[in-house]
OpenMM code with the backbone's topology and positions (N, CA, C; nanometers):
from openmm import Vec3, app, unit

residues = "MET ALA GLY CYS ALA SER HIS GLY HIS LYS LYS LEU GLY LYS LEU GLU ARG MET ARG THR ASP MET ALA SER SER LYS VAL THR THR ILE GLY VAL ASN ALA TYR LEU TRP ARG ALA THR LEU ASP SER LEU SER PHE MET PRO LEU LEU GLN THR ASP SER ASN GLY GLY VAL ILE VAL THR ASP TRP TYR THR SER PRO ARG ASN PRO GLY GLU ARG ILE LYS VAL THR VAL SER ILE LEU ASP GLN ASP LEU ARG ALA ASP ALA LEU ARG VAL ALA ALA SER ARG GLN ILE SER GLN ASN GLY VAL TRP VAL ASP ALA PRO VAL GLN ALA ALA THR VAL GLN LYS LEU GLU ASP VAL ILE LEU THR LYS ALA ARG ASP LEU ARG ARG GLN ALA LEU PRO SER GLY ILE ASN".split()
positions = [
    Vec3(0.0950, -0.1616, 0.0026),
    Vec3(-0.0271, -0.0317, 0.0152),
    Vec3(0.0610, 0.1289, -0.0443),
    Vec3(0.2601, 0.1511, 0.0794),
    Vec3(0.2863, 0.2632, 0.0732),
    Vec3(0.2943, 0.2203, -0.0530),
    Vec3(0.3606, 0.1420, -0.0874),
    Vec3(0.3914, 0.1423, -0.2885),
    Vec3(0.3626, 0.2130, -0.3702),
    Vec3(0.1791, 0.1763, -0.3884),
    Vec3(0.1041, 0.2232, -0.4487),
    Vec3(0.1317, 0.3807, -0.3857),
    Vec3(0.0756, 0.4294, -0.2482),
    Vec3(0.1263, 0.5721, -0.2429),
    Vec3(0.2234, 0.6317, -0.3140),
    Vec3(0.3405, 0.5886, -0.3203),
    Vec3(0.4534, 0.6147, -0.3060),
    Vec3(0.4143, 0.6847, -0.4952),
    Vec3(0.4177, 0.5989, -0.5385),
    Vec3(0.3783, 0.6407, -0.7081),
    Vec3(0.2679, 0.7416, -0.7378),
    Vec3(0.2079, 0.6938, -0.6643),
    Vec3(0.0507, 0.8627, -0.6646),
    Vec3(0.0851, 0.9721, -0.7022),
    Vec3(0.2320, 0.9360, -0.6036),
    Vec3(0.2604, 1.1195, -0.4799),
    Vec3(0.3997, 1.1493, -0.6012),
    Vec3(0.4343, 1.0220, -0.6742),
    Vec3(0.5460, 1.0368, -0.7547),
    Vec3(0.4719, 1.0914, -0.9570),
    Vec3(0.3717, 1.0242, -0.9449),
    Vec3(0.2334, 1.0523, -1.0759),
    Vec3(0.2383, 1.2109, -1.1017),
    Vec3(0.1342, 1.2451, -0.9268),
    Vec3(0.0810, 1.3978, -0.8811),
    Vec3(0.2262, 1.4810, -0.8864),
    Vec3(0.3891, 1.4234, -0.8883),
    Vec3(0.5288, 1.5175, -0.8550),
    Vec3(0.5415, 1.5664, -1.0013),
    Vec3(0.4774, 1.4352, -1.1345),
    Vec3(0.5162, 1.4363, -1.2941),
    Vec3(0.4102, 1.5773, -1.3249),
    Vec3(0.3056, 1.5592, -1.3014),
    Vec3(0.2119, 1.5888, -1.3345),
    Vec3(0.1916, 1.7470, -1.2751),
    Vec3(0.2993, 1.8154, -1.1375),
    Vec3(0.3120, 1.9562, -1.1753),
    Vec3(0.4010, 1.9865, -1.1916),
    Vec3(0.5622, 1.9123, -1.1970),
    Vec3(0.6645, 1.9668, -1.2615),
    Vec3(0.5379, 2.0180, -1.4838),
    Vec3(0.4670, 1.9433, -1.4772),
    Vec3(0.4552, 1.9688, -1.6302),
    Vec3(0.3645, 2.0405, -1.6376),
    Vec3(0.2707, 2.1121, -1.5316),
    Vec3(0.2317, 2.2328, -1.5771),
    Vec3(0.3024, 2.3742, -1.5466),
    Vec3(0.3872, 2.3605, -1.4594),
    Vec3(0.4933, 2.4558, -1.4179),
    Vec3(0.5681, 2.4636, -1.5848),
    Vec3(0.6178, 2.3737, -1.6146),
    Vec3(0.7099, 2.3307, -1.7847),
    Vec3(0.6285, 2.4332, -1.8464),
    Vec3(0.4520, 2.4078, -1.8074),
    Vec3(0.3381, 2.4434, -1.9653),
    Vec3(0.3850, 2.5971, -1.9003),
    Vec3(0.3405, 2.6311, -1.8000),
    Vec3(0.3100, 2.7613, -1.7291),
    Vec3(0.4988, 2.8949, -1.7448),
    Vec3(0.5973, 2.8331, -1.8861),
    Vec3(0.6948, 2.8695, -1.8603),
    Vec3(0.7097, 3.0041, -1.9699),
    Vec3(0.5369, 2.9730, -1.9833),
    Vec3(0.5740, 3.0640, -2.1428),
    Vec3(0.5023, 3.2065, -2.0486),
    Vec3(0.5648, 3.1883, -1.9508),
    Vec3(0.5143, 3.3677, -1.9107),
    Vec3(0.6174, 3.3010, -1.7629),
    Vec3(0.7504, 3.4129, -1.7993),
    Vec3(0.8568, 3.4145, -1.7091),
    Vec3(0.9263, 3.5009, -1.6639),
    Vec3(0.9115, 3.5469, -1.5665),
    Vec3(0.9167, 3.6858, -1.4968),
    Vec3(1.1179, 3.6605, -1.4195),
    Vec3(1.1651, 3.5547, -1.4389),
    Vec3(1.2855, 3.6484, -1.3370),
    Vec3(1.3219, 3.7288, -1.3920),
    Vec3(1.3108, 3.7629, -1.4566),
    Vec3(1.4212, 3.9199, -1.5252),
    Vec3(1.3449, 3.9763, -1.5871),
    Vec3(1.2486, 4.0145, -1.6288),
    Vec3(1.1384, 4.1064, -1.5591),
    Vec3(0.9882, 4.1417, -1.6814),
    Vec3(1.1254, 4.0233, -1.8341),
    Vec3(1.0216, 3.9741, -1.9225),
    Vec3(0.9842, 3.8986, -1.9312),
    Vec3(0.9500, 3.8191, -2.0863),
    Vec3(0.9400, 3.6601, -2.1429),
    Vec3(1.0901, 3.6920, -2.1723),
    Vec3(1.1799, 3.4803, -2.0855),
    Vec3(1.2865, 3.4924, -2.0745),
    Vec3(1.2356, 3.4408, -2.2384),
    Vec3(1.1855, 3.3450, -2.3042),
    Vec3(1.2640, 3.3501, -2.4857),
    Vec3(1.1905, 3.4013, -2.5776),
    Vec3(1.1228, 3.5614, -2.5625),
    Vec3(1.1457, 3.6147, -2.6417),
    Vec3(1.2528, 3.7023, -2.6264),
    Vec3(1.2917, 3.7624, -2.5032),
    Vec3(1.4813, 3.7495, -2.4947),
    Vec3(1.5385, 3.6859, -2.5399),
    Vec3(1.6146, 3.5449, -2.5220),
    Vec3(1.7184, 3.5334, -2.5693),
    Vec3(1.7181, 3.4494, -2.7193),
    Vec3(1.5917, 3.5533, -2.7578),
    Vec3(1.5049, 3.4516, -2.8982),
    Vec3(1.5841, 3.6352, -2.9889),
    Vec3(1.5282, 3.7610, -2.9306),
    Vec3(1.6181, 3.7930, -2.9948),
    Vec3(1.7888, 3.9037, -2.9163),
    Vec3(1.8333, 3.8102, -2.8542),
    Vec3(1.9611, 3.8674, -2.8470),
    Vec3(2.0117, 3.7203, -2.9592),
    Vec3(1.9544, 3.6044, -2.9890),
    Vec3(2.0309, 3.5319, -3.1095),
    Vec3(1.9651, 3.5458, -3.2062),
    Vec3(1.8561, 3.6590, -3.1874),
    Vec3(1.7702, 3.6949, -3.3676),
    Vec3(1.9100, 3.8577, -3.3916),
    Vec3(1.9797, 3.8220, -3.2882),
    Vec3(2.0387, 4.0229, -3.3544),
    Vec3(2.2012, 3.9555, -3.3528),
    Vec3(2.1827, 3.8901, -3.2761),
    Vec3(2.3824, 3.8397, -3.1962),
    Vec3(2.5052, 3.9117, -3.3247),
    Vec3(2.4311, 3.8739, -3.4718),
    Vec3(2.5579, 3.9597, -3.5448),
    Vec3(2.5604, 4.0473, -3.5398),
    Vec3(2.4991, 4.1258, -3.4271),
    Vec3(2.4742, 4.2959, -3.4881),
    Vec3(2.5755, 4.3518, -3.3418),
    Vec3(2.6356, 4.4304, -3.3894),
    Vec3(2.7117, 4.4807, -3.2191),
    Vec3(2.5789, 4.5412, -3.1244),
    Vec3(2.5859, 4.5598, -3.0067),
    Vec3(2.4255, 4.5737, -2.9057),
    Vec3(2.5015, 4.7515, -2.8889),
    Vec3(2.4054, 4.7853, -2.8546),
    Vec3(2.4171, 4.9349, -2.7710),
    Vec3(2.4012, 4.9425, -2.6079),
    Vec3(2.2610, 4.8382, -2.6275),
    Vec3(2.2184, 4.8814, -2.4894),
    Vec3(2.1274, 4.7567, -2.4968),
    Vec3(2.1029, 4.7154, -2.3235),
    Vec3(2.0235, 4.5196, -2.3224),
    Vec3(1.9596, 4.5809, -2.1453),
    Vec3(1.8675, 4.6130, -2.1145),
    Vec3(1.7770, 4.6088, -1.9843),
    Vec3(1.6978, 4.4795, -2.0350),
    Vec3(1.7083, 4.3817, -1.9139),
    Vec3(1.6062, 4.2536, -1.9622),
    Vec3(1.5160, 4.3072, -1.8368),
    Vec3(1.4654, 4.4499, -1.7820),
    Vec3(1.3762, 4.3810, -1.6489),
    Vec3(1.3147, 4.5859, -1.7471),
    Vec3(1.3597, 4.5915, -1.8130),
    Vec3(1.2433, 4.7135, -1.8946),
    Vec3(1.2983, 4.5857, -2.0055),
    Vec3(1.2492, 4.5245, -2.0717),
    Vec3(1.2994, 4.4639, -2.1759),
    Vec3(1.3177, 4.4974, -2.3189),
    Vec3(1.4734, 4.6389, -2.3466),
    Vec3(1.4416, 4.6969, -2.4576),
    Vec3(1.6363, 4.5971, -2.4720),
    Vec3(1.6325, 4.5692, -2.6438),
    Vec3(1.7788, 4.6284, -2.6462),
    Vec3(1.7552, 4.7227, -2.8215),
    Vec3(1.8874, 4.7678, -2.7667),
    Vec3(1.8679, 4.8697, -2.8534),
    Vec3(2.0472, 4.8152, -2.9956),
    Vec3(2.0689, 4.8336, -3.1061),
    Vec3(2.2479, 4.7899, -3.1167),
    Vec3(2.2551, 4.8852, -3.2078),
    Vec3(2.4049, 4.8990, -3.2025),
    Vec3(2.5090, 4.9798, -3.2972),
    Vec3(2.4436, 4.9824, -3.4336),
    Vec3(2.5082, 5.0879, -3.5310),
    Vec3(2.4585, 5.0900, -3.6054),
    Vec3(2.5584, 4.8825, -3.6774),
    Vec3(2.4586, 4.8962, -3.8183),
    Vec3(2.5687, 4.7697, -3.8748),
    Vec3(2.5387, 4.8054, -4.0351),
    Vec3(2.6796, 4.7379, -4.0563),
    Vec3(2.7054, 4.7073, -4.1826),
    Vec3(2.6999, 4.6515, -4.2760),
    Vec3(2.6348, 4.5017, -4.3674),
    Vec3(2.6509, 4.4783, -4.4130),
    Vec3(2.8097, 4.4513, -4.4508),
    Vec3(2.9159, 4.3492, -4.5116),
    Vec3(3.0119, 4.3823, -4.6150),
    Vec3(2.9890, 4.3731, -4.7283),
    Vec3(2.8450, 4.2581, -4.7338),
    Vec3(2.7733, 4.2652, -4.8585),
    Vec3(2.7339, 4.4443, -4.9162),
    Vec3(2.6609, 4.4692, -4.8037),
    Vec3(2.6261, 4.6222, -4.8601),
    Vec3(2.7218, 4.7232, -4.7774),
    Vec3(2.8214, 4.7718, -4.8322),
    Vec3(2.8661, 4.9055, -4.7398),
    Vec3(2.8297, 5.0717, -4.7256),
    Vec3(2.7438, 5.0172, -4.8319),
    Vec3(2.6889, 5.1741, -4.8253),
    Vec3(2.5148, 5.1973, -4.7469),
    Vec3(2.5382, 5.0876, -4.7458),
    Vec3(2.3885, 5.1217, -4.5957),
    Vec3(2.4617, 5.1020, -4.4697),
    Vec3(2.3253, 5.1315, -4.3813),
    Vec3(2.3569, 5.0378, -4.2485),
    Vec3(2.2306, 5.0699, -4.2040),
    Vec3(2.2387, 5.0036, -4.0564),
    Vec3(2.1326, 5.0203, -4.0666),
    Vec3(2.1273, 4.9636, -3.8654),
    Vec3(2.0362, 5.0142, -3.7929),
    Vec3(1.9937, 4.9837, -3.6222),
    Vec3(1.8936, 4.9334, -3.5758),
    Vec3(1.8194, 4.8552, -3.4494),
    Vec3(1.7528, 4.7963, -3.4568),
    Vec3(1.7224, 4.8483, -3.3383),
    Vec3(1.6102, 4.8338, -3.2404),
    Vec3(1.5285, 4.8403, -3.1104),
    Vec3(1.4080, 4.7840, -3.1064),
    Vec3(1.4404, 4.6812, -3.0152),
    Vec3(1.3530, 4.5356, -2.9885),
    Vec3(1.3159, 4.6169, -2.8809),
    Vec3(1.1760, 4.5743, -2.8012),
    Vec3(1.1155, 4.6693, -2.7379),
    Vec3(1.0095, 4.4438, -2.6856),
    Vec3(0.9961, 4.4615, -2.5855),
    Vec3(0.9377, 4.3079, -2.5416),
    Vec3(0.8696, 4.3570, -2.4518),
    Vec3(0.7506, 4.3520, -2.4641),
    Vec3(0.6396, 4.4583, -2.4039),
    Vec3(0.5761, 4.3237, -2.2990),
    Vec3(0.5958, 4.2939, -2.2923),
    Vec3(0.4571, 4.1984, -2.1866),
    Vec3(0.5645, 4.0887, -2.1332),
    Vec3(0.5586, 3.9892, -2.0472),
    Vec3(0.5502, 3.8645, -1.9613),
    Vec3(0.5221, 3.6664, -2.0393),
    Vec3(0.4538, 3.7579, -2.1320),
    Vec3(0.4149, 3.6574, -2.1960),
    Vec3(0.4328, 3.6042, -2.3177),
    Vec3(0.4852, 3.4683, -2.3762),
    Vec3(0.4718, 3.4768, -2.5346),
    Vec3(0.4191, 3.4684, -2.6043),
    Vec3(0.3852, 3.5951, -2.6694),
    Vec3(0.2711, 3.6216, -2.7619),
    Vec3(0.3066, 3.7609, -2.8558),
    Vec3(0.2920, 3.6948, -2.9751),
    Vec3(0.2818, 3.8445, -3.1417),
    Vec3(0.2879, 3.9707, -3.0051),
    Vec3(0.2126, 3.9745, -2.9759),
    Vec3(0.2089, 4.1304, -2.9612),
    Vec3(0.2890, 4.2093, -2.8289),
    Vec3(0.3308, 4.1193, -2.7022),
    Vec3(0.4241, 4.1483, -2.6362),
    Vec3(0.5948, 4.1702, -2.7447),
    Vec3(0.5775, 4.1935, -2.8346),
    Vec3(0.7432, 4.2465, -2.8927),
    Vec3(0.6784, 4.3179, -3.0609),
    Vec3(0.7231, 4.4734, -3.0033),
    Vec3(0.7587, 4.5458, -3.1011),
    Vec3(0.9038, 4.5743, -3.1160),
    Vec3(0.9529, 4.5780, -3.2921),
    Vec3(1.0405, 4.5768, -3.3876),
    Vec3(1.0830, 4.7226, -3.4667),
    Vec3(1.1625, 4.8080, -3.4159),
    Vec3(1.1918, 4.9391, -3.4401),
    Vec3(1.3346, 4.8959, -3.5638),
    Vec3(1.3174, 5.0018, -3.6608),
    Vec3(1.4576, 4.9605, -3.7765),
    Vec3(1.4693, 5.1050, -3.7615),
    Vec3(1.5916, 5.1844, -3.7792),
    Vec3(1.6200, 5.2302, -3.8566),
    Vec3(1.7634, 5.2759, -3.9826),
    Vec3(1.8148, 5.3524, -4.0565),
    Vec3(1.8425, 5.2361, -4.2152),
    Vec3(1.8997, 5.4422, -4.2406),
    Vec3(2.0105, 5.3725, -4.2533),
    Vec3(2.0921, 5.5300, -4.3373),
    Vec3(2.1563, 5.4642, -4.4573),
    Vec3(2.2115, 5.5329, -4.5339),
    Vec3(2.2259, 5.5186, -4.7414),
    Vec3(2.3863, 5.6181, -4.6932),
    Vec3(2.4644, 5.6251, -4.7440),
    Vec3(2.6091, 5.6318, -4.7898),
    Vec3(2.5822, 5.7529, -4.8694),
    Vec3(2.5583, 5.8879, -4.8901),
    Vec3(2.5681, 5.9535, -5.0030),
    Vec3(2.6932, 6.0927, -4.9921),
    Vec3(2.7829, 6.0251, -5.0344),
    Vec3(2.9009, 6.1728, -5.0113),
    Vec3(2.9623, 6.1636, -4.9910),
    Vec3(3.0134, 6.0102, -4.8654),
    Vec3(3.0952, 5.9912, -4.7399),
    Vec3(3.0211, 6.0504, -4.6360),
    Vec3(2.8736, 6.0083, -4.6260),
    Vec3(2.7724, 6.0984, -4.5176),
    Vec3(2.6312, 5.9949, -4.5095),
    Vec3(2.6417, 5.9563, -4.3986),
    Vec3(2.5021, 5.8924, -4.3913),
    Vec3(2.4070, 5.9811, -4.3558),
    Vec3(2.2595, 5.9489, -4.5034),
    Vec3(2.1492, 6.0678, -4.4529),
    Vec3(2.0630, 5.8748, -4.4228),
    Vec3(1.9853, 5.9327, -4.3307),
    Vec3(1.8362, 5.8797, -4.3143),
    Vec3(1.7684, 5.8182, -4.4460),
    Vec3(1.7684, 5.7103, -4.4544),
    Vec3(1.6120, 5.6541, -4.5822),
    Vec3(1.5281, 5.5968, -4.5001),
    Vec3(1.4469, 5.5619, -4.6322),
    Vec3(1.3312, 5.4317, -4.4974),
    Vec3(1.3907, 5.3335, -4.5381),
    Vec3(1.2368, 5.2201, -4.4242),
    Vec3(1.2770, 5.1624, -4.4062),
    Vec3(1.2025, 5.0779, -4.4610),
    Vec3(1.2764, 4.9581, -4.5391),
    Vec3(1.0919, 4.8374, -4.5794),
    Vec3(0.9718, 4.8279, -4.4694),
    Vec3(0.9008, 4.7994, -4.3993),
    Vec3(0.7406, 4.7508, -4.3380),
    Vec3(0.7580, 4.5567, -4.3404),
    Vec3(0.8083, 4.5403, -4.4274),
    Vec3(0.8646, 4.4042, -4.4211),
    Vec3(1.0495, 4.3789, -4.4065),
    Vec3(1.1093, 4.4639, -4.4030),
    Vec3(1.1884, 4.4432, -4.3115),
    Vec3(1.2026, 4.3878, -4.1529),
    Vec3(1.0770, 4.4933, -4.0876),
    Vec3(1.0408, 4.4707, -3.9731),
    Vec3(1.0126, 4.3796, -3.9249),
    Vec3(0.8839, 4.3515, -3.9823),
    Vec3(0.7861, 4.2896, -3.9855),
    Vec3(0.8704, 4.1252, -3.9986),
    Vec3(1.0084, 4.0908, -4.1019),
    Vec3(1.0521, 3.9701, -4.0796),
    Vec3(1.1145, 3.9927, -3.9982),
    Vec3(1.1853, 4.0931, -3.9880),
    Vec3(1.2818, 3.9836, -3.8501),
    Vec3(1.1629, 3.9848, -3.6985),
    Vec3(1.0675, 4.0166, -3.6676),
    Vec3(0.9963, 4.0763, -3.5637),
    Vec3(0.9253, 3.8866, -3.5728),
    Vec3(0.9041, 3.7783, -3.7161),
    Vec3(0.8686, 3.6897, -3.6969),
    Vec3(0.9543, 3.6474, -3.7169),
    Vec3(1.1116, 3.6200, -3.7393),
    Vec3(1.2227, 3.5477, -3.7000),
    Vec3(1.2157, 3.4924, -3.5356),
    Vec3(1.2338, 3.6176, -3.4998),
    Vec3(1.2303, 3.6620, -3.3498),
    Vec3(1.1020, 3.5705, -3.2229),
    Vec3(1.0087, 3.5733, -3.3430),
    Vec3(0.8986, 3.5037, -3.2691),
    Vec3(0.9244, 3.4034, -3.2978),
    Vec3(0.9397, 3.2882, -3.4003),
    Vec3(0.9715, 3.1666, -3.4866),
    Vec3(1.0441, 3.0962, -3.3192),
    Vec3(1.1363, 3.1499, -3.3274),
    Vec3(1.2906, 3.1306, -3.2909),
    Vec3(1.2399, 3.1114, -3.0891),
    Vec3(1.1532, 3.1609, -3.0523),
    Vec3(1.0557, 3.2121, -2.9426),
    Vec3(1.0555, 3.0861, -2.9291),
    Vec3(0.9200, 3.0576, -2.9842),
    Vec3(0.8455, 2.9577, -3.0015),
    Vec3(0.8611, 2.8134, -3.0205),
    Vec3(1.0336, 2.8338, -3.0555),
    Vec3(1.1068, 2.6880, -2.9862),
    Vec3(1.2395, 2.6706, -2.9708),
    Vec3(1.2331, 2.7924, -2.8756),
    Vec3(1.2839, 2.7926, -2.7980),
    Vec3(1.1820, 2.7386, -2.6620),
    Vec3(1.0715, 2.7653, -2.6664),
    Vec3(0.9760, 2.7308, -2.6041),
    Vec3(0.9566, 2.5658, -2.5797),
    Vec3(0.9865, 2.5378, -2.6888),
    Vec3(0.9444, 2.4226, -2.7058),
    Vec3(1.0346, 2.2962, -2.6735),
    Vec3(1.1792, 2.3231, -2.6850),
    Vec3(1.2529, 2.2425, -2.6919),
    Vec3(1.2372, 2.1997, -2.4738),
    Vec3(1.1787, 2.3548, -2.4467),
    Vec3(1.2140, 2.3516, -2.3292),
    Vec3(1.0895, 2.2526, -2.2950),
    Vec3(1.0220, 2.2595, -2.3240),
    Vec3(0.9074, 2.1160, -2.2778),
    Vec3(0.9972, 2.0017, -2.2576),
    Vec3(0.8874, 1.8790, -2.1902),
    Vec3(0.9122, 1.8298, -2.1596),
    Vec3(0.8915, 1.7005, -2.2982),
    Vec3(0.9399, 1.5959, -2.3529),
    Vec3(0.9120, 1.5501, -2.4352),
    Vec3(0.7242, 1.4822, -2.4065),
    Vec3(0.6445, 1.4751, -2.5422),
    Vec3(0.4977, 1.3996, -2.5197),
    Vec3(0.4391, 1.5642, -2.5119),
    Vec3(0.4890, 1.6247, -2.4559),
    Vec3(0.3934, 1.7710, -2.4414),
    Vec3(0.3884, 1.8605, -2.5370),
    Vec3(0.5601, 1.8337, -2.6492),
    Vec3(0.5189, 1.9496, -2.7926),
    Vec3(0.3702, 1.9061, -2.8953),
] * unit.nanometer
topology = app.Topology()
chain = topology.addChain("A")
for resn in residues:
    res = topology.addResidue(resn, chain)
    for name in ("N", "CA", "C"):
        topology.addAtom(name, app.Element.getBySymbol(name[0]), res)
């Protein structure tokens, strides 16, 4: 009988751990959703970072110039607005400049560029969350 009670306790513990893992889509130890935070850092890892604030959920890159296009540079600001892993918890803004006669001049950023970066970050965040779940829960 004690063995059954112990087994039942293990089963309850496993269910409780699963609930905790499922709730981990709302991670608060750094002030914002940890999956969105990590996914943003990973997605922007090729750019130099100017500012990161995990409590406020802000990541600002410095100007980045692609070796393939040295006459253009871009700067990105990502704001994570919520503790939940949701599309509306992420805001991406970008600035772009082009070089004209050796002077950097502001230029428009295509909306599709910002949308694509948001999609990349959200997809990566969902993948990170999926990887953190116990197998069989995905």
